[in-house]
C-alpha positions, 0 to 999 in steps of 0.5 A: 201093546206091540204090533206084529212085525210080520206074518208067520207062514208055515213051511216057507220062509222065502217070500219073493215079490214079482212085478206083474200085470194081470188082465181080465176082460174088464181091468188091468192090474199092475203091482207086486205079486208075492210068491211063497217058495218057488213060483208055480203058475199052475198052483197059483191059478188052480189053488182051490183053497182061495179064489182071491189073490192079493197084489200089493202096491197096485194100480188098477186101470179099466180097459174101456175107460183108460182115464180111470185109475185106482191106486191102492196098497193092496188089491184082491183079484179073482184068479178065475177071471184072469185072462193074462199074467205077465211079469214086468221084468221079463221083456222080450229082447229087441232084435238088432 
């Protein structure tokens, strides 16, 4: 048998990985968010076809227990529980 080498996605062949941090009222998750096509925050957060969104190569940290860290190749988060989403490669420029 031959293993599948990739997932076929209808309509888009451009998959972008974005380093991101997600915060809920209990956890922070940092990892790679895969976006198909162009990134659209409203579409990502209001998509009614799925409540859970995957984040890859992720690290989960409990806000009240900072020593608790969970690393995983993939973590699902509930988009309805997200309080903050930030991209890690887009930092504010320092004033000189």
